[in-house]
N, C-alpha and C positions, 0 to 999 in steps of 0.2 A: 519484421523487431529489428530495430536499430537505435542509433544516438543522433541527435537532432544539435546543433549551436548556432549562434549568428549572432546578427545584431541591425539596428536600424539607427542611425545618427542623422540630426539636424545642423550639429555645429561643427565644422571641418577638425576640431581640436579632440572630438572624440572619435574620430576613426577608428575604425579596426585594421589593421594591417593584417595581409594575409598570411604572413608570419604570426600573428597571434592567431587567427583564426585556426590557421594548420595545427596550436597548442590546444587549442580548444578541443579541436576533434580527436588529436592525441592521446590526451588526456582519457576519452570513454571509448580509447579502442576494445576494451572487452565488448562493449556492448554492441558492435558492429566490427568484428575483424576481416570479412571478407574485403570490403573493398571501402572507398571513402570519395568524396566530392565536394568540391567547391562552386559556389557562386556570387559573382560580385554586379555590384547595378552602382552608376552605370556603366555598362561595358560600353567599349569603342564606339558603337554604331547609336546606341542610346545617346552619347552625351551628345553628338549633331542633331538629331530629333527634337524637335521644338516638342512635342508634347511628353516627352521623357526627360526634358529637360530640369538638372539639378537646380535649376531657378526657380522652379515650386516649391522648393521651402528643404525637403530630401537631400541630405547633402550624398548621402551612401547607404548601401545595404550590402551585408554579409551575411549569407547562408553557408551553414558547413552539412555533412552525414556522414556519420559512421555505416555502413550498412552490414548486417546480419540477412541471408540471403532465405528467402523461406519461397516466394510466389515470383516467378518468372526470375528465375534466376542466370540467367545469362541476358536480360535485358531491365529494364526500370531503376537504371541508375540514376540515385538524385545527388543534389539539386534538379527536380525534374520540370520543364514546362509545359506551356499549351505549345496549339500550332506555332504562333509567330512571336512566344519565348515572353511573350508582355506579364506572364500571371508563371512563377515559380513558387515552388513547395518544399521543403525539408519535413518528412515524416518519419514519426516514429510509431508502430504499432502494425495491426491487422486491421483489414476492411474484409470480413465476412461473408456480407451481399455483395461485394463488388461486382461479380458476371452478371447478375440480376441489374444492377446499377448501369452496368457496362453497356448492356442491352437495351434500355430505354436511351441511355444517352447518345449509340449510333444512330437510332431510327430518329431523335429530333434532329440529329446531322451530323454529330462532332465525330472527330475523326483522330484514331488512334494512329502512336507508334509502337508503343507495347501492350503486352500480357497481363500487365500486374495490376494492382489496387491502387496503387499511388498516383497515376494517370487518370484515374476514374473521379479520384477529388479532383483533380483540377478542374474535369469538365464539369466536375457537377458544381463547383465553383463558380464557373463561367454562365451555366444553367440558373441556377438558383440564388445566386448574392451569399450574403449573409445565412440565407438559409439553409445552404450545403449540409450544416453539421446535424439537420435533425434528421435527415435520409442516412445518415451513417450507423451500421450496426456492424461495433468492434470497440476497439480497443487505441486510442492513438492521444497522440502528444504532436503538434503538428505546427508549421508558420508557413506563411501565404505570401509572397509579394506580388501585389496589383499596380505593377509600373505603371497602367495609366489613369488608375484614381489613386495612386501614390498613398496606400495605404498598405499597413502590415498586419495580415488577420493571425491569430493566433487560437489555439483550441485545445481542450481536452475531455477525453470522453465522460460518460456520464457516470461511471462508479467512481474514476479516477484510480485506472490500473497504471498508467502510462505516466511518470511525471514531469515537469514543468517547471524550472524553476526562472526567475527572469529575476533585474535588474532594473528600474526606471530610475531615470536620472537625468540632470539637467543638461539637454542636449543629446542620449541618448538611451534606447533600451536595447539591454542584451539579454538572450536568453539562452536556455541547456537545456538538457535531458540530467545531466547531476550538475550539484553545485562547484565541482572541482575544473570544472571547464570554466565557468566566471569567473574564476580563479586565476586563470591563466592570462586575464585582461590587467596590463602593467598597471594601470593607475587605480584598481578598484582595491578599494580600503576592506581590512577585516576588522569587523569590531562586533565584538559579543553583545548579541542581544539579550539584557542579562532579565527582559521578562519570560524569553523565551526558555532559557534556563528553569526559573519557576514550573511553567508549562513540561518541559522535559522531565522533572522531578516529580511531577504530579502525575503525567498520565505514560512516559515511559517513551513518549515519541513529541517532538516537535510539531502541534494540528498546523494546517492550512487557515489561511495564506502567510501564516508566519513562518521566519526562520530563524536558523540557531544566530544569525548572523546580521546586524544593524544593515537596511536599506536591501536587502533581498526579499523575496515573496516564491511560494506558492502558487501556481495558477490554482483556484479550486476545480474539486471535478465538475461537471456539467458546464465551462464556462467558458464561452469566447468571449473575444478582447478585438478591439479596433483602435489601430495608433495612428491617427492622421491628425494634421498639422500641431505636432507636437504634444498632442492630447492623448492619452489612452483612457478606452472607454471597455467597462466589463459588463457582462450580461450573461445572468445564467438561462440557459434554453432548456432547460430541463429537470424535473426532482421527479421524486417517486410519488405515487399515488396514495399517500396514507389517509391522504384526506378524502379519496373518493372509496370510504369501502363501499363492498359490493353484497347485499344479503338476496339477491334475486334467486339467486340458484337451489331448487327443488331439495336439492340430496348431497350430500360430500363427493359421492360418487359422480358429480356435473363437474367439481373442481377437483377430481382427478383425473377424468379424462384430458381437459382441456393441459394440467401439468405436462401429463405425459406428452400430450403431443409439442406442448410449446420446447417446455426440456428435451426432447428428441431432434427435433429441427436444428435449435441451438448446438447441440452435438454434432452432427449433423453439417450445419457450416463450417463447423470450426475443423473438421476435417481435410478440410480443403490443402495443399500443402503440395510444392514440389521435393519435399525432403523427409526424410522420416521420421516418422510421428508417432510415442508412445504418451503413456500418462504415469502421473505418482498416486499408487496406491498403499495408502495407510492399513486398508482393515475396515475404515469408519464407514459409516452409511455415505457419505456426501463422495466420497471418492470412487466406492462400488459400486455405488448407481452409475456415475460416470465411467466409469470403466464397462459396466455391462450394456450400458446403451451404446458403447462405442463399439464392442464387440459384435455386439448385434446390426450393426450397422456395418462392417467390415466382413469382406471374404477369407481374411488372413485374421492369425491370433494376433491380439491387440500386446504389443511389447509395453510392461506393467514394470515397476521400480519402488523400491524399497528400502530403508536403512534400517538397521537394530543396534540397541546396545544393549554393553554388555551385562546394567543394570535390568533388572527384571521389570524394575516399575516404568523407565521409561522405552520398553522394547515391544513394538507390535507388529512384530513380523509374523507373529504365528497367525494371526487376523489376516495380514493381507494376505500368506499364503492360503489360507482356507477360501477368502475371494478371489483370488486369481485360480483354484483348481475349481471351481464354484463356475467363474465364467469361462475356463478355458484358456486363461491370457498366456502370453510367454513371460513369463516371469523370472525380473533381476533383483537380485538382493545381495546386502553386503551390511557386515559389523562393523561401525565404527566405534575406534576410543577417541572420543575428541580431546585434542591438543588443544586447552583453550591459549595456552603460551605461542604457541603456532597462528592460530587461525585470529586472536584477538587482535593484531596489528593491521590484519588484510578485514578483516571487519570493520574498524573505525574507517580504514579507508575510502573502503567502498561506500558505503553508508553518508559519507560527506559531513553529517548532522549526526548530535548525539543521539542513540539508535539504543532503546534499553531491551527489548524482547530478546531473550537467550535463544527462543527457538529459530533465532536468526543463523545459530551456528548450523542444527543438522538440516537445513533449509539448505546453507551453503556445501553441505557434503553430499546430500541427497540431488542436487544439481548439479555437483559435477559428474557424480557415479552416471545418474541419467545422459548426461550428455556426451561420454564415453559410445552409444548406440544412439541417441536420436538427436535432431537438431529444435524439435518441437515437443514439449509434453501437456496435456491438458492436466488440470488440477480440479478440487472441489471444492474451493475456495469459495464464498460466501454462503454455503449451503446455513451454517449457525445461526448468521446474522437474521436471513429470510427464513428460516422455518423452526426458531427458537430452537437452536441445538445447544447451547452452552448453561450450564447446571445453572449460574446463575440467572436466567431467565425463570427457573422453576423457584429458584427461590425470591425472588421479585412476588410471583403467584404467590406464593407462602405466606411473606409476612403482607403481601396486601391482605389477606382475609384477617388481620388481624387490626386493623387501621381503624375498626370500629371501636375498640376498646378504648376507654378514656387516657389522654394522653400520660397521665401522672401516673397509672397503674402500668404500663407499658415501660416507662423511665424508671417507677421501682424495680420491675422484672430484671431489665437491661444492666441497671448498678450492682445486683445478686449477681447476676451469672458473671458481670464481667470479674469479680475477685474468683471466680474460681479457677484449678490450674488447667492448661493447657497443655496440648502436643506440639513439639517442637518438628515436626513432622509435615510440611507444608500440604500434603494431601490427606490428611487422616482426617477420617469421620470424623473425630472430638471438635478438633482445632475448627475443619466449617462449622459446625454445628451450632458451638460456641463465638463464632462470629457473625453466623447468623441473628443468633439472639440476641447478641450485643445491639442490634440493630434496630430493635422493634422500636425504641425512644424516637425516632430520627422519620423526618418526612419524607415520605416515597425516593423522591430527587437526590435528596441526600443522601439517604441511605444508599443507593444504588453507586452515587458517587462515590462512597467510601470504599464500598466493595471494589472499584476497580481501582482506584486510585495507589501509585505506588506510596507516595505520602499525603497521606490526608494533608488538609488545610491547618490540624494542630500540629502534627508532627514535623512539617513545611516549618511553621513557625519556631519550632523546637529545635531545626535542625541550621535552618538559613543565616547568617547575620542580620541583625537588626536594618542595616542600608539596604539589603537587598529584601525583606523582608517589606519594608516600605512601599514597593511597586505593587504592591498584592491592594493595596489602598484605592488604588484607581482603576484595577484591572484582575479581576478573578482571576487566577490560570486556569482554572476548572471552567470559564466562561463559556467553551465550545459546547462542551456540552450540555450546561443548563440552557443556553438558547436552543440547541437540538430539538431539547424537549421542548417548547413552545412552541416548535411547528405544528403539530396534529392533538392540541388539546381534546378535541371530540372522540378520539378515539381509547381503548381500555390501556391500561399503564404497562401493560406487557407489550405489546404494540408499540406504542410510544416509546419503549426503552429500544427493545429491536431495530427500529428506525432511525433512534439516536446513535447505534452502533454502527447502523450502514453511513450514517452520515461523517462521524468523526474515526471511531476504533478503526472501522474498515479501512479508509483511503489510507487514512494516519501511520496507522501499524501493517495491518494483515498485509495490502496490498502492496506497499514499501515496499515490507520484508519479503514479499517473494520476486516481485520485481528486480530489486538490488541484491539479493541472491543466485536467482536466475542467471540475471545478465551479467552476473561476475565469472556465470563458467560461461559465456555466449549462447546459452537457451532462452527458447522462447516459451512461455509457460500461456495457457491459454485457459480463461475459466468460463466454462458453459452457464452454471447456475448464476452467473453475474451478466449474461445478455439484458438486455432491457426490459427486451419481451418477459423476460420471467422474473424480474423484479417488479414489474408491473400486475403482474400474477399475484405474487406473490405479500407485495401491500394491498391489494384489495380483499386478501383472505380474513375472515372473522379470525379471530383470537382462538376459538375453539377448533377449527379445522386445523389448524397447525400443532396446538397443545394441549396435554390434560394433566392433572396433578402423576400420571403415572406415565406419562409416555412424552418425548421432544419429536421431535420433528414427525409429526402422527403422519401427515398426509405425505409426506414425503417417502417416509418409509412405506406406507399403506401402496400407494400408487405403484412402488418398483418392489415390492414384496418379491415379485419373481428374479428378481436381479440379487436379490441378498441372502446370505446364508442364515440359518439358524440365530448362532451363537452373536453374527454382528448384532441382526437386529435388538440383543437384548445384551448385548457390551454395556460396560461402562464407559464413559469417556475419556479418553486417557488426554490428550493430549503431543503436542510433540516437543517436548522437551528435554533438559540434560541437566544433571545431575549438579547445580553450581551451588546449592547447598553443602554438599561432598567437598567437591572444589578447596570453598573457600574455609573449612575444617583441615584440609588436607597441604595439597600441594599448593593451593594456591593462597595459604593464609599469611606467609611471608609478605606476597604482594600487596595486600590490603597494608597491612602498616607501612611500609616502603615507600607507596605509592600516594595514597590517601593521609597519611600524616605526615607526609614530607609536607618542608616549608613549603617549595612549591605548588604544592595543592593549596595550602592556608593562605599563604600570602594572594590567594586571587581577590579574597574577603567576598568567596562565597557562603562557606562553609563554619560552621564553629568546632573550635576541634576538640570538644570534651564532647558535645552528640557525635562526632562520627566515632570517636573513640570507644565511647558506649556501646554505640552501634556495632563495631566488629569485636569486643570482648563478648557482649551478650550472645553475637552468631559462635565466634569462636569453640565458647565455654560450653556451648548447647544449652544456654537458658531460654533461646528465641530464637528463632527462623528469621535473620531479617537479611536472606539472602539474594532476592531480589531488589530491596534498596541498595544493598551493597554493591552488585553490581551494575546498577542505575549510576552508580558514584563513581562507581569503575569507570565504566564506560566513559560518563563527564569527563574526568580530569586526562584520559586517554586521548580524547577527539581536541581539546586545549591544546593536550601536546604536541600532536599532529600538527594542525591548522592553526594554531595560532601562536606557539612558540618560534615557529619556522616557518620556510615556503613551501607548502603544500608538495609531494614528490609530484613527479609524472606516473612513476610505477609502483605499483601497491608497495611496500615495506614487507621484511622477511623477520624483524624481529620488534622488539620492544624499547623503544628507547626512552 
């Protein structure tokens, strides 16, 4: 697990100097505190070799690396080359099947100097060319410089677990694990991408391939790119096979047997580590299953970790403790009183772009605590998207049963329900029921979109300035959602919804949150449920295997019932959050007025003053719950102050400014 940075340039004026590359890797030291390394081409020898001559079009290449040592701790320093150093790699991630690949490559005649997974990728590229990426089973973001072919190859893992930012401009492509590293390049401009602002306000994250800054992009998951002769070509090398449903199995038991074997193997591969290893344990089904499979495969108690909060509605420790006792793990827990004033600046700095998922806060606290004991932690990420775990998937199923009712009747019922009073408590049953019934008149896709958006289309128009709103005429901020829905039209709507989340919400929000929060603590997180073999199996499952009106994650909980205590099987999903609604009515109330209604904020020309004031007044007076909307606005403004109003700091700040 590491951080990468680098560039290829074909115009001498776009050269990346050693000093600049050092600043780039220094800015992401938290991703790899154990070592750093740099490589430049042409080398002294290469400059005098005709086949490596800069006259072929490439003026120079720079590769940088920060290392968190996990496998082959004393070796495998990066950037790393092949036998004659004509192929060089900088790589972030883990290849879990590297032992099996290494054996095959040795049998094919390749010679290894190290015992890690990085050199396996180099020889795999030599053996299979651009097809190498299809052999990898793991999480990765990487860049390979091939001096003989004069090309740079970039790639990102299938699910999008590891980040890859890049900037393609006249004469140069620069890349890094985090945006802040690219901002160390002296001549790189920082111009706000106003359409990305609309996307953020809609989704609480900026979806790939877009970036909050103009001219920057994120490499999409499951994508490989080749830069040759100044041209970058991108290709998708894998997609989840939702268009290949499998109805051939005679019984549900057949699905259970295959799921048990596939997920057990995914866990086994992720136990390969030369440093201490543990797991997050929330007391939910996903993390309990992963911890249980770990415990059955190890000859010692698994170290498990959870945090709790003083507010009962946000405290899962009792369930985590119960799961630990059932499985026999060595459990660690801590009570955290989140201090938003101290952690907000660090949150803004680490996430590079505006990021509005407030569960990033407890994820950062949990990662810090876990890192005090281990260097690697397995997680249950992906279970909700793959096996219909979110409550909203059940709402999709329920409302879908009303779509046969004439639209006029649904519209009438929805309009009547909208006039009824509701609770200001975000998690209340009455609030959720009203929101569910109000959506009956909408088309299924628009209905789901309105459930998951922070600011719906109508609210967004009400919030932002007319100048900003005009951008929606050319590109809907929610296009990534509606486009994803079109990929699998033949499947049932619940399955299409989970597939949409797998392509958008999972990499854009969940995986970005965990990667940044864990790497801020120099902790590696591994997600067995997102092994691409598990994803492929889940994608082919009929919806009836995964979900009924009474049960979410049906096949997952039944397959691994031996590992799950009864109370956890039947518990309601809690989520992983913090009480921002209370904060904004108490200690953070002054901040809302001071920051969001400041001339500094309003003069940016993004938000209407009256609308912002109404949101704050309605929330602080307990008329409505606008906590998540206000949190997103606060994160956006604080990000602009840190990344646009001044030069980005090398070290994370300690106070709001």
